[in-house]
C-alpha positions as CSV (number, residue, x, y, z in Angstrom):
1,M,187.7,-99.2,182.1
2,D,190.1,-98.3,179.3
3,P,190.7,-94.7,178.3
4,D,188.7,-95.0,175.0
5,S,185.7,-96.3,176.9
6,D,186.1,-93.5,179.5
7,R,186.2,-90.9,176.7
8,S,183.2,-92.4,174.9
9,E,181.1,-92.5,178.1
10,L,182.0,-88.9,179.1
11,L,181.4,-87.6,175.5
12,A,178.0,-89.3,175.4
13,Y,177.1,-87.8,178.7
14,L,178.1,-84.4,177.3
15,S,175.7,-85.0,174.3
16,G,178.6,-85.4,172.0
17,D,179.9,-81.9,172.6
18,E,183.6,-82.1,171.6
19,P,184.6,-78.5,172.5
20,V,183.1,-78.9,176.0
21,Y,184.8,-82.3,176.4
22,R,188.3,-80.9,175.4
23,V,188.0,-77.8,177.7
24,L,186.8,-79.9,180.6
25,I,189.6,-82.5,180.2
26,T,192.2,-79.7,180.0
27,W,190.9,-78.0,183.0
28,A,190.9,-81.2,185.1
29,E,194.4,-82.1,184.0
30,G,195.5,-78.6,185.1
31,I,194.4,-79.3,188.7
32,G,195.7,-82.9,188.6
33,C,192.3,-84.6,188.4
34,Q,190.3,-86.9,186.1
35,V,186.8,-86.3,185.0
36,K,184.2,-89.1,185.3
37,V,180.5,-89.5,184.7
38,P,178.8,-89.6,188.2
39,P,177.2,-92.8,189.4
40,V,173.8,-91.1,189.1
41,P,173.8,-88.8,186.1
42,W,172.3,-85.3,186.7
43,T,171.6,-82.8,183.9
44,R,169.2,-79.9,183.5
45,K,168.4,-77.7,180.4
46,S,167.3,-74.1,180.6
47,R,163.8,-73.3,179.4
48,F,164.8,-69.9,178.1
49,T,168.4,-70.3,176.7
50,D,170.8,-72.9,175.5
51,A,172.5,-73.2,178.9
52,K,173.0,-76.6,180.4
53,L,173.7,-77.8,183.9
54,L,175.5,-81.2,184.5
55,A,177.1,-82.9,187.5
56,I,180.6,-84.4,187.0
57,L,182.8,-86.5,189.2
58,L,186.4,-85.4,189.8
59,R,188.9,-88.1,190.8
60,T,191.7,-86.5,192.9
61,P,195.3,-87.7,192.9
62,D,194.9,-89.2,196.4
63,G,192.1,-91.5,195.2
64,G,189.3,-89.4,196.5
65,S,186.4,-88.0,194.6
66,E,184.4,-84.8,194.5
67,T,181.1,-83.9,192.7
68,V,181.1,-80.6,190.8
69,M,178.3,-78.9,189.0
70,I,179.3,-77.5,185.6
71,K,177.3,-75.0,183.5
72,V,177.7,-74.5,179.7
73,C,176.3,-71.2,178.6
74,A,177.0,-68.2,176.3
75,R,180.3,-66.5,177.0
76,R,178.6,-63.2,177.9
77,D,176.3,-64.9,180.4
78,G,179.1,-66.9,181.9
79,L,181.4,-64.0,182.4
80,G,178.5,-62.0,184.0
81,E,177.6,-64.8,186.3
82,A,181.1,-65.3,187.5
83,R,181.5,-61.6,188.2
84,R,178.2,-61.2,189.9
85,R,178.7,-64.3,192.2
86,A,182.0,-62.9,193.2
87,T,180.4,-59.5,194.0
88,I,177.7,-61.1,196.1
89,Q,180.2,-63.2,197.9
90,R,182.3,-60.1,198.7
91,N,179.4,-57.8,199.7
92,R,177.0,-60.3,201.4
93,P,179.1,-63.3,202.5
94,D,176.4,-64.4,205.0
95,F,173.7,-64.5,202.3
96,A,176.0,-66.2,199.7
97,Q,176.9,-69.0,202.2
98,R,173.3,-69.7,203.1
99,F,171.4,-69.3,199.8
100,L,173.8,-69.3,196.9
101,V,175.3,-72.2,195.1
102,A,179.0,-71.6,195.7
103,Q,181.5,-70.9,192.8
104,S,184.5,-73.2,192.9
105,D,186.4,-71.8,189.9
106,P,186.1,-68.5,187.9
107,G,185.4,-70.6,184.8
108,V,187.0,-71.0,181.4
109,P,186.0,-70.0,177.8
110,I,184.9,-72.4,175.2
111,E,185.7,-71.1,171.7
112,P,184.2,-69.4,169.9
113,D,181.5,-67.9,172.1
114,R,180.6,-70.2,175.1
115,Y,181.8,-70.4,178.7
116,L,182.2,-73.2,181.3
117,L,181.4,-72.5,185.0
118,F,182.1,-74.6,188.0
119,S,180.1,-74.8,191.3
120,T,180.8,-76.6,194.5
121,V,178.2,-79.2,195.4
122,T,177.4,-79.6,199.1
123,V,174.2,-81.6,198.6
124,E,173.2,-84.9,197.0
125,L,172.4,-84.0,193.4
126,A,170.4,-87.1,192.8
127,K,167.8,-85.6,195.2
128,T,168.1,-82.1,193.9
129,V,165.3,-80.6,191.8
130,T,164.5,-77.1,190.5
131,L,161.3,-75.4,191.6
132,R,159.8,-76.3,188.2
133,D,159.9,-80.0,189.2
134,V,158.9,-79.9,192.8
135,G,155.2,-80.8,192.1
136,H,151.9,-79.1,192.6
137,A,151.7,-79.8,196.4
138,H,155.0,-78.1,197.3
139,L,155.1,-75.2,194.8
140,P,152.9,-72.6,196.7
141,A,154.8,-72.9,200.0
142,L,158.2,-72.9,198.2
143,C,157.3,-69.8,196.3
144,R,156.5,-68.1,199.6
145,T,159.9,-69.2,201.0
146,L,161.7,-68.0,197.9
147,T,160.0,-64.6,198.1
148,E,161.0,-64.2,201.8
149,I,164.6,-65.0,200.8
150,L,164.6,-62.4,198.1
151,M,162.8,-59.7,199.9
152,T,163.9,-60.2,203.5
153,E,167.1,-62.3,203.8
154,W,168.9,-60.7,200.8
155,N,167.8,-57.2,201.7
156,G,169.3,-57.2,205.1
157,E,168.5,-57.2,208.8
158,S,166.4,-54.0,208.7
159,L,163.8,-53.5,206.0
160,G,163.8,-49.8,206.8
161,R,167.5,-49.6,205.9
162,R,167.5,-51.8,202.8
163,F,164.2,-50.9,201.2
164,R,164.5,-47.4,200.1
165,P,163.0,-45.1,197.4
166,S,165.3,-44.3,194.5
167,S,167.3,-41.2,195.4
168,D,166.2,-39.6,192.1
169,S,163.0,-40.1,190.2
170,M,163.2,-41.5,186.7
171,T,160.9,-41.4,183.7
172,V,158.6,-44.2,182.8
173,A,160.6,-44.8,179.6
174,E,163.8,-44.9,181.6
175,Y,162.3,-47.4,184.1
176,L,161.1,-49.7,181.3
177,Q,164.4,-49.5,179.4
178,W,166.2,-50.4,182.7
179,E,164.0,-53.4,183.2
180,L,164.1,-54.5,179.6
181,C,167.9,-54.1,179.1
182,D,168.2,-54.8,175.4
183,A,165.7,-57.6,175.2
184,L,163.7,-56.0,172.5
185,C,166.8,-55.5,170.4
186,D,167.1,-59.3,170.1
187,E,166.6,-60.7,166.6
188,V,163.7,-63.0,167.7
189,A,161.9,-60.2,169.5
190,R,162.4,-57.7,166.6
191,R,160.9,-60.2,164.1
192,R,157.9,-60.8,166.3
193,I,157.3,-57.1,166.9
194,E,157.6,-56.4,163.2
195,A,155.2,-59.2,162.3
196,W,152.6,-58.1,164.8
197,G,152.8,-54.4,163.8
198,V,153.6,-53.1,167.2
199,N,156.9,-51.3,166.6
200,A,158.1,-48.6,168.9
201,E,157.6,-46.1,166.0
202,D,153.9,-47.1,165.6
203,A,150.9,-45.6,167.3
204,D,150.6,-45.1,171.1
205,W,147.3,-47.0,171.1
206,I,146.6,-50.4,169.6
207,A,143.6,-52.8,169.4
208,L,143.8,-56.5,170.3
209,A,140.9,-58.6,169.0
210,E,140.9,-60.6,172.2
211,E,140.4,-57.5,174.4
212,G,137.8,-55.6,172.3
213,R,139.1,-52.1,173.3
214,S,142.0,-49.7,172.7
215,L,145.1,-50.6,174.8
216,P,148.4,-48.7,175.1
217,N,151.3,-50.1,173.0
218,P,153.6,-51.5,175.6
219,V,156.6,-51.5,173.2
220,R,156.1,-47.9,172.4
221,M,155.9,-46.9,176.1
222,A,159.5,-47.7,176.5
223,N,160.5,-44.8,174.2
224,A,160.7,-41.1,174.8
225,G,157.7,-39.1,173.5
226,A,155.2,-41.9,174.0
227,L,152.2,-42.1,176.4
228,V,153.4,-40.9,179.9
229,S,156.9,-42.0,179.0
230,D,158.3,-38.7,180.3
231,K,156.3,-38.8,183.5
232,K,158.4,-39.3,186.6
233,I,158.2,-42.2,189.0
234,I,159.9,-43.1,192.3
235,C,160.5,-46.8,193.0
236,L,161.6,-49.0,195.9
237,M,165.2,-50.2,195.4
238,G,167.2,-53.0,196.9
239,D,169.3,-56.1,196.0
240,A,167.8,-58.3,193.3
241,H,168.7,-61.7,191.7
242,G,167.5,-60.3,188.3
243,D,166.4,-63.6,186.9
244,A,164.5,-65.3,189.7
245,H,162.5,-67.9,187.7
246,L,161.6,-71.4,188.7
247,D,164.6,-73.0,186.9
248,N,167.1,-70.8,188.8
249,V,166.2,-72.2,192.3
250,V,167.0,-75.7,193.5
251,V,165.9,-77.7,196.6
252,Q,166.5,-81.1,198.1
253,R,164.0,-83.9,198.3
254,T,163.7,-86.1,201.4
255,E,163.5,-89.8,201.3
256,S,159.8,-89.6,201.8
257,G,159.3,-87.3,198.8
258,G,159.0,-84.1,200.8
259,I,161.3,-81.0,200.6
260,E,164.2,-80.7,203.0
261,A,163.9,-77.6,205.1
262,G,166.6,-75.0,204.5
263,S,167.8,-76.6,201.3
264,M,166.8,-73.8,198.9
265,R,169.7,-72.4,196.8
266,L,169.8,-69.8,194.1
267,I,171.8,-70.3,190.9
268,D,172.7,-68.1,187.9
269,P,172.9,-64.6,189.5
270,A,174.3,-63.2,186.2
271,A,171.7,-60.4,186.2
272,S,172.0,-59.6,189.9
273,I,172.6,-55.9,190.6
274,E,172.2,-53.5,193.4
275,P,170.4,-51.2,193.5
276,A,167.6,-52.6,191.4
277,P,163.8,-52.3,191.5
278,L,162.5,-54.7,194.1
279,S,159.6,-55.6,191.9
280,R,161.9,-57.1,189.2
281,D,162.3,-60.4,191.0
282,I,158.6,-60.5,192.0
283,A,157.4,-60.0,188.4
284,T,159.9,-62.5,187.0
285,L,158.9,-65.2,189.5
286,A,155.2,-64.6,189.0
287,L,155.5,-64.9,185.2
288,S,157.6,-68.1,185.4
289,I,154.7,-69.6,187.5
290,A,152.3,-68.6,184.7
291,L,154.6,-70.2,182.1
292,Q,154.5,-73.4,184.1
293,L,150.8,-73.7,183.4
294,F,151.4,-73.4,179.6
295,V,154.2,-76.0,179.8
296,E,152.4,-78.5,181.9
297,Q,149.2,-78.3,179.8
298,Q,151.2,-78.8,176.6
299,E,153.2,-81.7,178.1
300,A,150.0,-83.4,179.0
301,N,148.2,-82.5,175.8
302,P,150.6,-81.6,172.9
303,G,149.2,-78.7,171.0
304,Y,147.0,-77.6,173.9
305,R,146.2,-73.9,174.1
306,L,144.7,-72.1,177.1
307,T,141.0,-71.5,176.7
308,R,139.8,-67.9,176.5
309,G,138.6,-68.1,180.1
310,E,142.0,-69.5,181.4
311,A,143.9,-66.8,179.4
312,R,141.7,-64.0,180.8
313,D,141.8,-65.3,184.4
314,L,145.6,-65.7,184.3
315,I,146.0,-62.1,183.2
316,H,143.6,-60.9,185.8
317,L,145.4,-62.8,188.5
318,L,148.8,-61.3,187.6
319,L,147.4,-57.8,187.5
320,H,145.4,-58.2,190.7
321,P,147.0,-60.9,192.8
322,R,145.2,-59.8,196.0
323,D,141.8,-60.2,194.4
324,R,140.3,-63.4,195.8
325,E,137.9,-63.8,192.9
326,T,137.4,-67.5,192.1
327,T,138.9,-68.6,188.8
328,D,139.1,-71.8,186.7
329,L,142.9,-71.9,187.0
330,P,144.5,-74.8,188.8
331,P,144.7,-73.9,192.5
332,Y,148.5,-74.5,192.7
333,I,149.0,-71.8,190.1
334,S,146.8,-69.2,191.6
335,Q,148.0,-69.8,195.1
336,S,151.7,-69.7,194.1
337,I,151.3,-66.4,192.4
338,R,149.3,-64.9,195.3
339,N,151.9,-66.2,197.8
340,V,154.6,-64.4,195.8
341,Y,152.8,-61.1,195.7
342,E,151.4,-61.1,199.2
343,T,154.7,-62.1,200.8
344,A,156.5,-59.3,199.0
345,Y,153.7,-56.8,199.9
346,A,153.9,-57.8,203.6
347,A,157.7,-57.4,203.6
348,L,157.4,-53.8,202.4
349,G,155.9,-52.7,205.7
350,G,154.8,-49.0,205.3
351,R,156.3,-48.5,201.8
352,T,153.4,-50.0,199.9
353,D,152.4,-46.6,198.5
354,L,155.0,-46.8,195.7
355,W,154.6,-50.5,195.1
356,R,151.6,-50.8,192.8
357,D,153.0,-48.6,190.0
358,Q,156.4,-50.1,189.9
359,Y,155.0,-53.7,190.0
360,L,152.8,-53.0,187.0
361,L,155.8,-51.5,185.0
362,S,158.0,-54.4,186.0
363,L,155.3,-56.9,185.0
364,Q,155.0,-55.1,181.6
365,A,158.7,-55.2,181.0
366,Q,159.3,-58.8,182.1
367,A,156.3,-59.9,180.0
368,L,157.8,-58.2,176.9
369,K,161.1,-60.0,177.6
370,Y,159.4,-63.3,176.6
371,L,159.2,-62.1,173.0
372,S,163.0,-62.6,172.8
373,Y,162.9,-66.3,173.8
374,S,162.9,-68.5,170.8
375,S,162.0,-71.5,172.9
376,I,158.6,-70.0,173.8
377,D,156.1,-70.7,171.0
378,E,154.2,-67.9,169.2
379,N,150.9,-68.6,170.9
380,Q,152.5,-68.2,174.4
381,C,154.4,-65.1,173.3
382,W,151.3,-63.4,172.1
383,W,149.6,-64.0,175.5
384,F,152.6,-62.4,177.2
385,F,152.3,-59.4,174.9
386,R,148.6,-59.2,175.8
387,L,149.6,-59.2,179.5
388,A,152.1,-56.4,178.9
389,A,149.5,-54.3,177.2
390,R,147.0,-54.9,180.0
391,A,149.7,-54.0,182.6
392,A,150.4,-50.8,180.7
393,E,146.7,-50.1,180.7
394,A,146.4,-50.6,184.5
395,F,149.3,-48.2,185.0
396,L,147.8,-45.6,182.8
397,N,144.4,-45.9,184.6
398,N,146.3,-45.1,187.8
399,R,147.5,-42.0,186.1
400,G,144.1,-40.9,184.8
401,C,145.0,-41.3,181.2
402,L,142.1,-41.3,178.8
403,R,141.9,-43.8,175.9
404,P,141.0,-42.6,172.4
405,S,137.4,-42.4,171.3
406,E,138.0,-44.4,168.1
407,L,139.2,-48.0,168.1
408,P,142.5,-48.5,166.2
409,E,142.9,-51.2,163.6
410,P,143.6,-54.6,165.3
411,V,147.3,-55.7,165.5
412,G,148.7,-59.2,166.2
413,P,149.6,-62.5,164.7
414,G,147.3,-62.7,161.8
415,P,144.0,-64.4,162.7
416,H,143.2,-63.2,166.2
417,D,142.4,-66.5,167.7
418,G,145.8,-66.8,169.4
419,A,147.4,-68.5,166.5
420,A,150.6,-66.7,165.5
421,T,152.4,-66.7,162.3
422,V,155.8,-65.1,162.3
423,P,158.4,-65.1,159.5
424,A,160.9,-67.8,160.0
425,L,164.4,-66.8,161.0
426,P,166.8,-67.2,158.1
427,A,169.3,-70.0,158.3
428,K,172.6,-69.1,159.8
429,D,174.4,-69.0,156.5
430,Q,171.7,-66.6,155.1
431,R,172.0,-64.1,157.9
432,P,174.2,-60.9,157.6
433,P,177.8,-61.5,158.5
434,D,178.8,-60.6,162.1
435,P,180.2,-57.1,162.2
436,V,183.6,-57.3,163.9
437,P,185.8,-59.9,165.6
438,H,185.1,-59.9,169.4
439,S,187.7,-60.4,172.1
440,D,187.4,-60.2,175.9
441,D,189.1,-56.8,175.9
442,P,186.7,-54.1,174.8
443,Q,189.6,-51.6,174.2
444,E,191.3,-54.1,172.0
445,D,188.1,-54.5,170.0
446,A,187.7,-50.7,169.8
447,E,191.1,-50.4,168.2
448,S,190.7,-53.3,165.8
449,T,191.0,-52.5,162.1
450,P,187.8,-52.8,160.0
451,P,187.5,-56.0,158.0
452,S,187.7,-55.7,154.3
453,R,184.5,-56.1,152.2
454,G,183.6,-59.7,152.0
455,A,186.1,-60.8,154.6
456,S,185.0,-63.8,156.8
457,T,184.6,-62.8,160.4
458,T,183.3,-64.4,163.6
459,A,181.8,-62.6,166.6
460,D,180.5,-63.2,170.0
461,S,176.8,-64.2,169.7
462,G,176.1,-61.7,172.5
463,D,176.8,-59.0,169.9
464,S,174.0,-60.2,167.6
465,A,171.8,-57.3,168.8
466,D,174.4,-54.9,167.5
467,L,173.5,-55.7,163.9
468,P,171.2,-53.2,162.2
469,D,167.7,-54.3,161.4
470,A,167.2,-55.4,157.8
471,A,165.7,-52.4,156.0
472,P,161.9,-52.9,155.4
473,K,161.1,-53.1,151.8
474,D,159.0,-50.0,151.6
475,R,161.8,-48.0,153.2
476,L,164.3,-49.2,150.6
477,E,161.9,-48.4,147.8
478,D,161.3,-44.9,149.2
479,S,164.9,-44.2,149.8
480,G,165.9,-45.5,146.3
481,K,163.6,-43.2,144.3
482,D,165.3,-41.1,141.6
483,R,168.7,-42.6,142.3
484,A,171.1,-43.7,139.6
485,E,171.4,-47.5,139.3
486,D,175.1,-47.3,139.7
487,V,175.2,-45.3,143.0
488,G,176.8,-48.3,144.7
489,D,179.8,-48.0,142.4
490,L,180.3,-44.4,143.6
491,L,180.4,-45.3,147.3
492,P,183.7,-46.2,149.0
493,E,184.3,-50.0,149.3
494,T,185.1,-49.7,153.0
495,L,182.0,-47.8,154.0
496,Q,179.8,-50.8,154.8
497,P,182.3,-52.6,157.1
498,E,183.2,-49.3,158.8
499,L,179.5,-48.8,159.7
500,E,179.2,-52.4,160.9
501,R,182.2,-51.8,163.2
502,L,180.7,-48.6,164.5
503,I,177.4,-50.4,165.3
504,A,179.1,-53.2,167.1
505,G,181.2,-50.7,169.1
506,A,178.0,-48.9,170.1
507,G,176.6,-52.2,171.4
508,R,179.7,-52.7,173.5
509,L,179.4,-49.1,174.8
510,I,175.9,-49.9,176.1
511,R,177.2,-52.9,178.0
512,Q,180.2,-51.0,179.4
513,L,177.9,-48.3,180.7
514,A,175.7,-50.9,182.3
515,R,178.7,-52.1,184.4
516,L,178.7,-48.8,186.2
517,E,175.8,-50.4,188.2
518,D,178.5,-52.3,190.2
519,C,180.2,-49.0,191.3
520,R,179.5,-48.1,194.9
521,T,181.7,-45.0,195.5
522,P,182.7,-42.0,193.4
523,D,186.2,-43.4,193.0
524,Q,184.8,-46.6,191.6
525,V,182.6,-44.6,189.2
526,V,185.6,-42.7,187.9
527,D,187.6,-45.9,187.4
528,G,184.6,-47.6,185.8
529,A,184.1,-44.7,183.4
530,R,187.6,-45.1,181.9
531,A,186.8,-48.0,179.5
532,P,183.5,-46.5,178.1
533,R,185.2,-43.1,177.8
534,H,188.0,-44.7,175.7
535,L,185.5,-46.5,173.6
536,A,183.3,-43.5,173.1
537,E,186.4,-41.4,172.0
538,T,187.3,-44.2,169.6
539,L,183.8,-44.2,168.1
540,Q,184.1,-40.4,167.8
541,R,187.3,-40.8,165.8
542,W,185.7,-43.5,163.6
543,L,182.7,-41.3,162.9
544,A,184.9,-38.4,162.0
545,A,186.9,-40.6,159.6
546,L,183.8,-41.8,157.6
547,P,184.0,-40.7,154.0
548,A,182.3,-37.3,153.4
549,I,179.8,-38.7,150.9
550,D,177.6,-35.6,151.6
551,L,180.2,-33.6,149.6
552,D,180.3,-35.9,146.6
553,E,178.3,-34.1,143.9
554,R,178.0,-37.3,141.9
555,L,175.6,-38.7,144.4
556,P,171.8,-37.8,144.6
557,I,171.2,-34.7,146.7
558,D,168.6,-36.5,149.0
559,L,171.1,-39.2,149.9
560,R,173.7,-36.6,150.7
561,D,171.4,-34.6,152.8
562,Q,170.1,-37.6,154.8
563,W,173.6,-38.9,155.3
564,A,174.8,-35.5,156.7
565,K,171.9,-35.3,159.1
566,A,172.2,-39.0,160.3
567,R,175.9,-38.6,160.8
568,G,175.5,-35.4,162.7
569,D,172.9,-37.0,165.0
570,A,175.2,-39.9,165.7
571,S,178.1,-37.5,166.5
572,A,175.8,-35.6,168.9
573,S,175.0,-38.8,170.8
574,V,178.7,-39.7,171.2
575,Q,179.3,-36.1,172.5
576,S,176.4,-36.5,175.0
577,V,177.9,-39.7,176.4
578,L,181.4,-38.2,176.7
579,R,180.0,-35.1,178.5
580,G,178.2,-37.4,181.0
581,L,181.1,-39.6,181.8
582,P,183.0,-38.4,184.9
583,A,186.7,-37.4,185.1
584,D,186.8,-36.7,188.8
585,R,185.0,-37.5,192.1
586,C,182.7,-34.4,191.9
587,Q,181.5,-35.3,188.5
588,A,181.1,-39.0,189.5
589,V,178.1,-38.1,191.8
590,R,176.3,-36.5,188.9
591,A,177.3,-39.3,186.5
592,W,175.7,-41.9,188.9
593,K,172.4,-39.9,189.0
594,C,172.2,-39.6,185.2
595,R,173.5,-43.1,184.3
596,N,170.2,-44.1,182.7
597,G,170.5,-41.0,180.5
598,L,173.9,-42.2,179.4
599,D,172.4,-45.6,178.6
600,N,169.7,-43.9,176.6
601,E,172.2,-41.9,174.6
602,A,174.2,-45.0,173.8
603,V,171.0,-46.8,172.7
604,A,170.2,-43.8,170.5
605,L,173.7,-43.8,169.0
606,R,173.3,-47.4,168.0
607,G,169.9,-46.6,166.4
608,R,171.3,-43.7,164.5
609,L,174.3,-45.7,163.2
610,A,171.7,-48.4,162.1
611,D,169.9,-45.6,160.2
612,L,173.2,-44.8,158.4
613,A,173.5,-48.4,157.4
614,V,169.8,-48.5,156.2
615,L,170.4,-45.3,154.3
616,L,173.5,-46.9,152.7
617,M,171.5,-50.0,151.7
618,G,168.9,-47.7,150.1
619,G,171.6,-45.8,148.3
620,V,172.9,-48.8,146.5
C-alpha cells in the first residue's frame, strides 16, 4: 500500500483527527516504528467524557508487529492517569501486574489541551469488551468479581491491616467535598443547579414534586453551616480506583461467548488515591449499573423514560441494597447492585458499624457528580439529583434530624414530571475568554504576566472551572444601584485581567494541594508543599498589588466598601493556606491531618476572588 493510502486509512480510523495523527506518527518515528490500522479495528468511546480508546498496530524495524492501546483524553486527565499508574506500579506491583492494564509509555501531549497515553496489550483486543457490553447473563457475577478485586485484592493480604478507620474524624461537609472534588464547579453542573434552584446558598430543605415531602438539599450539605455539615464522622479508608464504573473495566470473551476466567483488568486509574473512602468505588460502580438501565432502555426505545415505579424502585434499591423486596426492575440490574454492596459488606468483616453512614454520603456525592456530565440527558440528571437528596435524607434520619413542619416550594426542572429544561450552554465563541495561558509548570504559570485587556489567550480546558460564575441579573441590578453610568471609565484597565489571573491561580492551588494525597512520609509532605506555598505566596503578592479602588473617592461608597471587604476576605484565605503548609517534618504531620482544611480554604479563596469579579461587573 502506498504512503498516501496508509495515511488516509489511519486518518479515517482516527476519525479524521489530524492533531492525534501527527503526534502518533512522530512518536512512532521516534522509536523506529510505523503505525498501522490493526486487522480487526477496536475503538471505544467514554460515556462520560470525550476520551477515546483505540488499538493500533506498530510495525517494528525487524519486521515484527505489536498491538498497542492508545487513549486520547484531556491533558489534565492524561497526566493524572500516567502519574497514578506509575504510583500503583511502584507501591503495589503485584496488584498492578494482575489487574491493571500496563502502561508502555508515559504519554505525549497533543496541543492545545489533550494527551495521548499508551498501554501494553497482552490480550486479544478483538475479544475484549468492557463490563458495559458483557451482556445481562454475565454482569451480576462480574460485578461481584470486580468488587472482590477492589475490596480484597487491592487492599492487601490482611483486611485488618488495610481497612482502617480514618485517623482523624472529618466533618460531613469535608467528606462530601472530598468525594465531589470540584465536580459542582463544572460549568454544566453550575447551570443545572442554577436552573433547578438548588444552589448551595439556598435553603437547607427543598421539596421535590416526585417525593411529596421536604428533603435536605444535597448541594447545600457540602458547605459549612448547612444541615449537620459540621458534624464529625469517621470512615473506613483504603486503596481506591476512584472511577470504578463499567466502562473502566475490561474482560476477555471466550470462543463460546463466555468470559475468560482471570481476564479482568482495570483501566483509567487517574482518580486513584490512597487513602480514600472505601465506599467511593462501591457507590461509583453501583451508580454506573443504574445508568446502564437508562442507556439500554433508551437504546431499545429512543426517548424512553423510566416509569415512576421503576425510578422509585431503583432509588430504593441503591439506598437499601440488602432489602430483598421484589421490584419491577430487570433482574440483572437488581442482582448486580446487590452483588456489589453485599460483597463489599462481607469483605468488611467486623467494621460494618461505620459503613452505612459513609456509603450514604458517598452515594450522595457520586450521584451529584452526574450533574457535571454533559453526555447525560436532563431527565437522567434529575433522577440522580433525586437520589442524592434521598441519600442525604437517609443519612439525616440516622442522625435523628427532624424535617421542617412546613413544605418548601418545589424546586426542579420546570414541570415536575421528570422533563427538564436547562438553559443551553453558550457557543464557544460566546463564552468568557479563558483567564490565563496554561503551561505544565504551575510555577511558570504563577509568574506569568497578566494579559492586556482584550488580548486573545488560550487555556487548558481543565481550568474552565476556575472562571467565575456569570453574575445573576438580579445581583448585577442590585449592585448597580445609585452608581454613575461612567464608573467603568474610572476603573483601571488592567483590573479585570488581573482578577482573572488570580482566579485561575486559585484553581491551580486547589489541584496542587490535592497532590499532597500522594505523600506518604513527613519528608514527602514537606517537598510536596513547596509548589503550593510558592503559588500561594505569588497569589498573595498579586492580591496586594491590586489597585486600591476602595480609596478612590470618585467611586460610589458602597462599591468601595464591598471591594475592601471582599479583598480582605481573599487575603485572609491565602494567609490560612500559608499557615497550614508545613516548612519542616514536625509541621508536616499537622499539615497532613488538616489537609482537607487547606483544600476548603483554597476553594473559599477562589469563591471570594469570583465575588470580586462579580462586584467589578456590577460596578461597571
